[in-house]
LUMNUFI-966975 format. One record per residue (C-alpha): residue number from 1; chain; x, y, z. Coordinates in pm, whole numbers, plus 32768, in hexadecimal, padded with zeros to 4 digits. Example, Ala and Ser with C-alpha at 12.3 -4.5 7.8 and 13.67 -1.06 7.14 Angstrom:
<recs>
REC pos unit    u    v    w
REC   1    A 84CE 7E3E 830C
REC   2    A 8557 7F96 82CA
</recs>
This chain:
<recs>
REC pos unit    u    v    w
REC   1    A 11F2 36E6 73B2
REC   2    A 1268 36AE 724F
REC   3    A 11CE 3795 714D
REC   4    A 11D9 378C 6FD2
REC   5    A 1190 38D7 6F24
REC   6    A 112B 38B2 6DB5
REC   7    A 1160 39F1 6CEF
REC   8    A 11AB 3A73 6B91
REC   9    A 126C 3B92 6AF5
REC  10    A 1167 3CA3 6AF6
REC  11    A 1249 3DB6 6B78
REC  12    A 1192 3E54 6C9B
REC  13    A 1104 3D10 6D26
REC  14    A 1252 3C86 6DA0
REC  15    A 12C3 3D95 6E97
REC  16    A 1191 3D77 6F7D
REC  17    A 1194 3BFC 6F68
REC  18    A 1307 3BF7 6FB3
REC  19    A 12DE 3CEA 70D7
REC  20    A 11D4 3C08 716C
REC  21    A 12A8 3AD2 7139
REC  22    A 13D2 3B80 71D9
REC  23    A 130F 3BCC 7316
REC  24    A 12A4 3A60 732A
REC  25    A 140F 39F8 7300
REC  26    A 1477 3AEA 7413
REC  27    A 137B 3A44 74FC
REC  28    A 1425 38F3 74CE
REC  29    A 1358 385D 73B2
REC  30    A 13E9 37B1 727F
REC  31    A 1384 3865 713E
REC  32    A 13BF 380D 6FD2
REC  33    A 134F 38BC 6E94
REC  34    A 12E3 3813 6D53
REC  35    A 1310 391D 6C47
REC  36    A 13A0 398C 6AFC
REC  37    A 1516 3988 6ABC
REC  38    A 151B 3B05 6AA1
REC  39    A 14AE 3B13 6C10
REC  40    A 15BE 3A2F 6C97
REC  41    A 16C1 3B3C 6CE3
REC  42    A 15D2 3C1C 6DA4
REC  43    A 1546 3AFA 6E6E
REC  44    A 1696 3A62 6EC1
REC  45    A 1726 3BB8 6F1E
REC  46    A 1613 3BC5 7024
REC  47    A 1699 3A7F 70B3
REC  48    A 1571 39AA 7044
REC  49    A 1585 385E 6F8B
REC  50    A 1517 3852 6E1F
REC  51    A 1497 374C 6D2D
REC  52    A 144E 37A0 6BBF
REC  53    A 131A 3754 6AF5
REC  54    A 138E 364E 69FD
REC  55    A 1260 35FC 6923
REC  56    A 11B2 374E 693B
REC  57    A 122F 384E 683D
REC  58    A 133E 393A 68B6
REC  59    A 12E9 3AA8 68F1
REC  60    A 13C4 3BDE 6906
REC  61    A 12FB 3D1F 6908
REC  62    A 141F 3E13 691C
REC  63    A 1456 3E3B 67A4
REC  64    A 136E 3E4D 6675
REC  65    A 1424 3D2A 65D3
REC  66    A 13E9 3C39 66F3
REC  67    A 129D 3CAA 678A
REC  68    A 1181 3BBC 6733
REC  69    A 1079 3CC0 6790
REC  70    A 10BB 3DCD 668B
REC  71    A 0F8A 3E98 66ED
REC  72    A 1026 3FDC 6672
REC  73    A 0FCC 3F61 6514
REC  74    A 0E54 3F5C 655B
REC  75    A 0D57 4073 658F
REC  76    A 0C3D 3FD9 665B
REC  77    A 0C3D 3F41 67BB
REC  78    A 0B86 3E13 672B
REC  79    A 0CAC 3DD2 6643
REC  80    A 0D9D 3DDF 6768
REC  81    A 0CC7 3CE8 682B
REC  82    A 0CC5 3C02 66FE
REC  83    A 0E42 3C05 66F8
REC  84    A 0E54 3BAE 6869
REC  85    A 0D4E 3A9C 6842
REC  86    A 0DFB 39F9 671B
REC  87    A 0F67 3A1B 6783
REC  88    A 0F5A 39FE 68FD
REC  89    A 0E16 39B2 69B0
REC  90    A 0D7B 389B 68DD
REC  91    A 0E47 3851 67A4
REC  92    A 0F68 37AF 6864
REC  93    A 0E96 3758 699B
REC  94    A 0ECF 35E2 6976
REC  95    A 1049 3614 696A
REC  96    A 1047 36EA 6AA6
REC  97    A 0F74 35DD 6B4E
REC  98    A 1064 34C6 6AEC
REC  99    A 118E 358C 6B6C
REC 100    A 10EA 35CE 6CBB
REC 101    A 107F 3462 6CE3
REC 102    A 11E5 33F8 6C9D
REC 103    A 1278 34F2 6D94
REC 104    A 1187 3487 6EA7
REC 105    A 11E2 331E 6E60
REC 106    A 1356 336A 6E6E
REC 107    A 135B 341E 6FBE
REC 108    A 127C 341E 70F3
REC 109    A 11AB 3559 7124
REC 110    A 10AC 35B2 722E
REC 111    A 0FFC 36CA 7172
REC 112    A 0FF1 3777 7021
REC 113    A 0FD7 38E7 6FC0
REC 114    A 0F7B 3916 6E51
REC 115    A 0F68 3A53 6D80
REC 116    A 0E01 3A8F 6D13
REC 117    A 0E59 3A9D 6BA0
REC 118    A 0ECE 3931 6BA5
REC 119    A 0D84 3878 6B7D
REC 120    A 0E33 3735 6B1C
REC 121    A 0F12 373B 6C4F
REC 122    A 0DE1 3786 6D28
REC 123    A 0D2D 3657 6C9D
REC 124    A 0E5F 3582 6CE8
REC 125    A 0E6F 3615 6E47
REC 126    A 0D05 35B3 6E80
REC 127    A 0D48 3453 6E08
REC 128    A 0E70 3437 6EF9
REC 129    A 0D86 346B 7023
REC 130    A 0E8E 3549 70C3
REC 131    A 0E15 3685 7172
REC 132    A 0E23 379B 706F
REC 133    A 0E0C 3914 7060
REC 134    A 0DDC 39E2 6F25
REC 135    A 0EBF 3B13 6F11
REC 136    A 0DF4 3C29 6E6C
REC 137    A 0EFA 3D2F 6E18
REC 138    A 0E0A 3E37 6D8B
REC 139    A 0CD0 3ED9 6E14
REC 140    A 0BAD 3DE8 6E2A
REC 141    A 0AE9 3DA7 6CED
REC 142    A 0A6C 3C94 6C0B
REC 143    A 0A7B 3CE2 6A97
REC 144    A 095E 3C24 69F3
REC 145    A 0A25 3C03 68B2
REC 146    A 0B03 3B07 6963
REC 147    A 09DF 3A13 695D
REC 148    A 0A34 39DA 67EF
REC 149    A 0B3D 38F4 6885
REC 150    A 0A3B 3824 6943
REC 151    A 0A34 36FB 684C
REC 152    A 0BAF 36D9 685B
REC 153    A 0BAD 36F4 69D7
REC 154    A 0A9E 35ED 6A03
REC 155    A 0B4D 3502 6912
REC 156    A 0C87 351E 69E8
REC 157    A 0BC1 34F0 6B29
REC 158    A 0B2A 33B2 6A9B
REC 159    A 0C89 332B 6A51
REC 160    A 0CE8 3376 6BBA
REC 161    A 0BB3 32C3 6C40
REC 162    A 0B08 3406 6CAE
REC 163    A 099B 3467 6C7B
REC 164    A 094B 3577 6B7D
REC 165    A 091B 36DE 6BEC
REC 166    A 0801 37C3 6B7E
REC 167    A 08EB 38E6 6B3D
REC 168    A 0A65 3909 6B4B
REC 169    A 0A52 39D2 6C8F
REC 170    A 09AD 38B2 6D48
REC 171    A 0B09 381D 6D55
REC 172    A 0B71 3940 6E36
REC 173    A 0A4C 38F7 6F1C
REC 174    A 0AC4 3792 6F44
REC 175    A 0C0F 3803 6FDF
REC 176    A 0C3A 3839 7154
REC 177    A 0C76 39AB 7127
REC 178    A 0C9B 3AB2 701B
REC 179    A 0D8E 3BB8 709C
REC 180    A 0D61 3D08 6FED
REC 181    A 0EB4 3DB1 700B
REC 182    A 0E38 3F13 703B
REC 183    A 0D7D 3FDF 713E
REC 184    A 0C04 3FDE 715B
REC 185    A 0C0F 415A 7183
REC 186    A 0C9E 4171 7022
REC 187    A 0BD0 4056 6F88
REC 188    A 0A89 40FD 6FEB
REC 189    A 09CA 40BA 6EAA
REC 190    A 094A 3F62 6F12
REC 191    A 0836 3F47 7016
REC 192    A 0887 3E5B 7135
REC 193    A 0754 3D88 70E4
REC 194    A 07DE 3D4F 6F84
REC 195    A 091E 3CAC 7003
REC 196    A 0925 3B2F 7016
REC 197    A 0941 3AB3 717C
REC 198    A 0AAB 3A42 7151
REC 199    A 0B2A 3B8E 70C2
REC 200    A 0BEA 3C74 71AD
REC 201    A 0CAE 3DB4 7171
REC 202    A 0DFC 3D90 7221
REC 203    A 0EA3 3ED7 71C1
REC 204    A 0FCB 3F17 70DC
REC 205    A 10F8 3E35 710B
REC 206    A 1205 3F3E 712C
REC 207    A 1300 3FA6 7233
REC 208    A 1267 406A 7354
REC 209    A 1290 41E3 7366
REC 210    A 1278 42B2 74A1
REC 211    A 11D5 43CA 73DC
REC 212    A 12D8 44CB 7446
REC 213    A 1359 45BA 733B
REC 214    A 14A9 4669 7343
REC 215    A 14BA 47DD 730E
REC 216    A 148E 482F 719D
REC 217    A 15B4 48A0 70CD
REC 218    A 15CD 49EA 701B
REC 219    A 14EE 495F 6F08
REC 220    A 13E0 4851 6F1C
REC 221    A 144B 46F5 6EB0
REC 222    A 137C 464A 6DA3
REC 223    A 13A5 44D3 6D6E
REC 224    A 1351 4444 6C16
REC 225    A 130F 42CC 6C16
REC 226    A 1286 4214 6AE5
REC 227    A 1293 409D 6B26
REC 228    A 1388 3F83 6AF1
REC 229    A 12BB 3EEF 69D5
REC 230    A 12BD 3F70 6874
REC 231    A 118D 4036 67FB
REC 232    A 1233 4115 66F6
REC 233    A 1252 4223 6801
REC 234    A 138E 42CB 677C
REC 235    A 12DC 43F0 66D8
REC 236    A 1200 4445 6801
REC 237    A 132F 4440 68E6
REC 238    A 13E9 452A 67F5
REC 239    A 12C4 461F 6800
REC 240    A 12C2 4613 697C
REC 241    A 1439 4655 6989
REC 242    A 1415 4781 68A3
REC 243    A 12F9 4807 6978
REC 244    A 13BE 47E4 6ABC
REC 245    A 14E4 4896 6A1D
REC 246    A 1411 49D1 6A09
REC 247    A 13A9 49D0 6B79
REC 248    A 1453 4A34 6CC1
REC 249    A 146B 48CD 6D3D
REC 250    A 156C 47BC 6D68
REC 251    A 150A 467B 6CB7
REC 252    A 1577 4511 6CC0
REC 253    A 1511 4427 6BA6
REC 254    A 152E 42B3 6BEC
REC 255    A 1541 4205 6A9E
REC 256    A 154D 4093 6AF4
REC 257    A 159C 3F9F 69DD
REC 258    A 147A 4017 6905
REC 259    A 14DE 4183 68BD
REC 260    A 160D 4218 6812
REC 261    A 163E 4392 6826
REC 262    A 1708 43DE 66ED
REC 263    A 1712 4559 6701
REC 264    A 17C8 4648 67EF
REC 265    A 1713 4688 6936
REC 266    A 16C2 47E4 69B9
REC 267    A 17A9 4854 6ACF
REC 268    A 169D 4820 6BD9
REC 269    A 164B 46BB 6B6E
REC 270    A 170F 4583 6BCD
REC 271    A 16D2 441D 6B63
REC 272    A 171B 42CC 6C01
REC 273    A 16C8 416F 6B8F
REC 274    A 1635 4117 6CE3
REC 275    A 1621 41A8 6E3F
REC 276    A 154D 410F 6F54
REC 277    A 1413 41DC 6F85
REC 278    A 1453 41EC 70F9
REC 279    A 1594 42AC 70C2
REC 280    A 1504 43C6 6FF2
REC 281    A 1392 43E3 704C
REC 282    A 13CB 4479 71A8
REC 283    A 146D 45A2 70F3
REC 284    A 1375 45B7 6FD3
REC 285    A 1265 46BB 6FA7
REC 286    A 11C3 4616 6E79
REC 287    A 11CC 44D1 6DB3
REC 288    A 1188 44C1 6C3C
REC 289    A 112F 4363 6BCB
REC 290    A 1070 4289 6AD7
REC 291    A 0F92 4224 6BFA
REC 292    A 1012 40C6 6C45
REC 293    A 0F8A 4054 6D94
REC 294    A 10E0 401C 6E31
REC 295    A 1154 417E 6DEE
REC 296    A 1005 4213 6E53
REC 297    A 1000 4155 6F9C
REC 298    A 1169 41AC 6FEC
REC 299    A 112B 431E 6FAD
REC 300    A 0FED 4329 707B
REC 301    A 108B 4260 7196
REC 302    A 1181 437F 71B3
REC 303    A 106F 4485 7191
REC 304    A 10E9 44FE 703D
REC 305    A 0FE7 4573 6F3A
REC 306    A 0FF6 44FC 6DD3
REC 307    A 0FC7 455A 6C6A
REC 308    A 0F5B 4426 6BA6
REC 309    A 0F7B 43FB 6A2E
REC 310    A 0EE1 42A0 6A04
REC 311    A 0F47 41D1 68D7
REC 312    A 0E6A 409B 68FC
REC 313    A 0E44 3F5F 69CF
REC 314    A 0DBE 3FBA 6B2A
REC 315    A 0E4F 4119 6B1F
REC 316    A 0D16 41D8 6ABA
REC 317    A 0C5A 4147 6BE3
REC 318    A 0D73 419D 6CD1
REC 319    A 0D86 4300 6C49
REC 320    A 0C0C 4326 6C6F
REC 321    A 0C25 42C1 6DDD
REC 322    A 0D40 43B9 6E18
REC 323    A 0C6E 44CB 6D7C
REC 324    A 0B30 4470 6E36
REC 325    A 0BED 4478 6F81
REC 326    A 0C7C 45CD 6F1C
REC 327    A 0DDE 4550 6F54
REC 328    A 0E59 45A7 6DF9
REC 329    A 0E0C 460C 6C96
REC 330    A 0DE7 4543 6B54
REC 331    A 0E5D 4597 69F4
REC 332    A 0E42 44CF 68B1
REC 333    A 0F84 4420 6855
REC 334    A 0F9B 44F7 6719
REC 335    A 0F94 463F 67DE
REC 336    A 1087 4743 675D
REC 337    A 11B5 47BA 6821
REC 338    A 10FF 4905 6855
REC 339    A 0FCE 4856 68E7
REC 340    A 10AB 4784 69C8
REC 341    A 116E 48B2 6A45
REC 342    A 102C 496E 6A8F
REC 343    A 0F9A 4847 6B4F
REC 344    A 10D8 480E 6C17
REC 345    A 10E3 497C 6C7F
REC 346    A 0F74 4977 6CE3
REC 347    A 0F9B 4831 6DA7
REC 348    A 10C6 48B3 6E69
REC 349    A 1003 49EF 6EC0
REC 350    A 0ECC 4933 6F35
REC 351    A 0EDD 48EF 70AE
REC 352    A 0DA7 4811 70A4
REC 353    A 0E58 4709 6FD2
REC 354    A 0F6F 46E5 70D0
REC 355    A 0E75 46E9 71F1
REC 356    A 0D9D 45D8 7158
REC 357    A 0ECA 4504 70F7
REC 358    A 0F45 4527 725C
REC 359    A 0DF7 44AF 72E9
REC 360    A 0DFA 4382 7202
REC 361    A 0F60 433F 726C
REC 362    A 0EF6 4317 73D7
REC 363    A 0DF3 420E 737B
REC 364    A 0EDF 4159 728F
REC 365    A 0FF7 4152 7391
REC 366    A 0F01 40BD 748C
REC 367    A 0EBA 3FA6 7391
REC 368    A 102D 3F69 735E
REC 369    A 106A 3F5A 74D6
REC 370    A 0F4B 3E62 7509
REC 371    A 0FEF 3D6F 7412
REC 372    A 0EAE 3CAD 73DB
REC 373    A 0F41 3BF5 72AF
REC 374    A 1040 3B40 7387
REC 375    A 0F34 3AF6 748A
REC 376    A 0E53 3A5C 7382
REC 377    A 0F6B 3988 72F3
REC 378    A 0FD8 390D 744A
REC 379    A 0E71 38B1 749A
REC 380    A 0E4D 37D5 7366
REC 381    A 0E8E 368A 7410
REC 382    A 0D84 36BF 7517
REC 383    A 0C97 3741 740B
REC 384    A 0CD1 3620 7319
REC 385    A 0BAB 355D 73A4
REC 386    A 0AC9 367B 7334
REC 387    A 0B30 3658 71C9
REC 388    A 09EA 35F4 7123
REC 389    A 0966 3641 6FC8
REC 390    A 08CF 379F 6FC2
</recs>
């Protein structure tokens, strides 16, 4: 089969989508991404073909100067949602739709996989009549504030010859499947009866882990991971580094393109721009993070407990789930170095956190091994006759 993945530069959304696409490619399918120019290098390094959005505005979330979603400048979640609505989901929806229509007209595809933020591309996918899945790269949820974009979405649907929808989320229900890229055991907050019939949790799209842990070193290893996208996280990372410098631990801080550590590091702290999670998590005793879903899922898949300092977006919800499952602790992002050091010491001394993270890891690894996302995508052709308005 020939698949087109439509994505955008949102930081944490690309790695799971790319992992899924890579497994399809390894099974003999042709895969191409339609994405932002800032994503080209990562996609092509994975050996997957790339086409750029041409009409849709370019995005690069790795620096404050180029990120279109500067949510670190706002105080309320509603303000952040307004930014996403205006600058990504609905403001440029027509341009995303035109680009997808052009790409589908340029090359033959059998099925489409579209990031759930791209309402314009999803409308174009529906108009193409090609089998389509929605890639939902966060825990399941439908923010009502997004319905402020309903007039713009219905105007676009009318231009594409599609009937209006009653709410923006009806467009998801009109796709063959909505694949939620996390584990049901983690995304427990939604009752099964509240899920639309075409929504399925397929587990995190990360490399499998056998769950084995090497013998610990002389001191526990703490991994600090704070996203590839910019959220003005420099100061919180500095406070974490200072806290770790006072503790009997070894620490590794992965900075990515978004963080610059401009002060000397304590002797027990190292930094690296990027290291694959799979290389360090088997040795880690604890992960300190903003609470992005990719980092949380990777840690739990390896049975590693977390300390979350959420800064916005979906991170508060992820941190709440970690806390409710007793697999970690949560601190405010403005916690002092002393508070952070105290919480790290307590977390490392709490055997229940490691036990609960380990139990979650078993369930998450089962989801990864089942690989339901690939199964759903490979079944699209046979399921295309079931694609009826929902």
